[in-house]
C-alpha positions as CSV (number, residue, x, y, z in Angstrom):
1,M,-13.8,9.1,2.8
2,P,-11.6,5.9,1.6
3,D,-13.8,2.0,1.7
4,I,-9.7,1.0,3.2
5,H,-7.5,2.9,5.0
6,I,-4.2,0.9,6.3
7,E,-1.7,2.9,7.9
8,R,2.1,1.4,9.2
9,S,4.6,2.7,10.8
10,H,7.9,1.4,10.6
11,A,12.0,2.2,11.3
12,L,13.0,1.3,7.6
13,G,14.0,5.2,6.4
14,M,13.4,6.5,3.1
15,A,15.7,4.6,0.8
16,R,14.6,1.0,2.1
17,A,11.0,2.1,2.4
18,R,11.0,3.3,-1.5
19,E,11.9,-0.5,-2.1
20,V,9.2,-2.2,0.2
21,A,7.2,0.0,-1.9
22,Q,8.1,-0.8,-5.3
23,Q,8.1,-4.5,-4.1
24,W,4.6,-4.0,-3.0
25,V,3.9,-2.2,-6.5
26,A,5.5,-5.0,-8.5
27,Q,3.3,-7.3,-6.5
28,V,0.0,-5.9,-6.6
29,E,0.3,-5.2,-10.6
30,Q,1.1,-8.9,-11.3
31,D,-1.5,-10.4,-8.3
32,Y,-4.1,-8.3,-9.5
33,G,-3.2,-6.5,-12.7
34,L,-3.6,-2.8,-10.9
35,A,-2.1,-0.2,-13.0
36,C,0.4,1.6,-10.9
37,Q,2.1,5.0,-11.2
38,Y,5.1,5.8,-8.2
39,D,6.1,9.5,-8.0
40,A,9.2,9.9,-6.1
41,G,8.8,13.2,-3.8
42,D,11.6,14.9,-1.3
43,G,9.8,13.7,1.7
44,C,6.9,11.4,0.8
45,D,6.9,9.2,-2.4
46,L,2.9,8.6,-3.9
47,V,1.9,5.4,-5.6
48,Q,-1.6,6.1,-7.6
49,F,-3.2,2.7,-8.5
50,S,-6.2,1.7,-10.1
51,G,-7.8,-1.3,-11.6
52,A,-11.3,-2.8,-12.3
53,G,-13.0,-2.0,-9.3
54,V,-10.5,-0.4,-7.3
55,G,-8.4,2.8,-6.8
56,G,-6.4,4.6,-4.7
57,T,-3.0,5.8,-3.5
58,V,-0.1,5.0,-0.9
59,E,1.9,7.7,0.6
60,V,5.5,6.6,1.3
61,T,7.7,8.2,4.2
62,A,10.6,7.2,5.9
63,D,8.6,6.3,9.0
64,S,5.0,5.1,7.6
65,F,3.0,3.8,4.7
66,E,-0.6,5.0,4.2
67,L,-3.0,3.3,1.8
68,N,-6.3,4.9,1.0
69,A,-8.4,2.7,-1.3
70,Q,-11.7,3.3,-3.0
71,L,-13.6,0.0,-3.7
72,G,-16.7,0.0,-6.9
73,F,-19.9,-0.8,-5.8
74,L,-18.7,-4.6,-7.0
75,F,-16.1,-4.8,-4.9
76,S,-17.7,-2.7,-1.7
77,G,-19.4,-6.2,-0.4
78,F,-15.9,-7.6,-0.1
79,S,-13.6,-4.2,1.4
80,D,-13.2,-6.5,5.1
81,A,-11.6,-9.3,2.8
82,I,-9.9,-7.3,0.4
83,E,-8.3,-5.0,3.7
84,Q,-7.3,-8.3,5.5
85,K,-5.3,-9.1,2.3
86,L,-4.1,-5.9,1.8
87,E,-2.7,-5.9,5.1
88,R,-1.1,-9.4,5.6
89,N,0.7,-8.4,2.3
90,L,2.2,-5.3,3.6
91,D,2.9,-6.8,6.8
92,A,4.7,-9.6,4.9
93,L,6.6,-6.9,3.1
94,L,7.7,-5.0,6.1
95,A,8.8,-8.0,8.0
96,S,10.7,-9.2,5.6
97,E,12.9,-5.6,5.7
98,G,13.4,-6.3,9.3
99,S,10.8,-3.8,10.5
100,Q,8.3,-4.3,13.0
101,P,4.9,-3.3,11.7
102,G,2.6,-1.3,13.6
103,W,-0.4,0.7,13.8
104,S,-0.1,4.2,13.8
């Protein structure tokens, strides 16, 4: 079970959702030093990310983003703060694309 689970619905469509996901990848690579692998699929893209003490995935579809992350022992005590920061970053990216983020 993931330590962090964030799901957001959107109305971007697949092409714009990919753009947002790629912006998110660039942001977490630069800001947090995470290594990311982006695999585009037919109906769902998958981003796998990892770094010191964290790993997980982001599933990207035409109408949702779903992030699941596992935190290592040293970061587990900060899971609430990390989750809030990830939520704010994703919500800001979605808002900049003109989509109203929402909980699914």
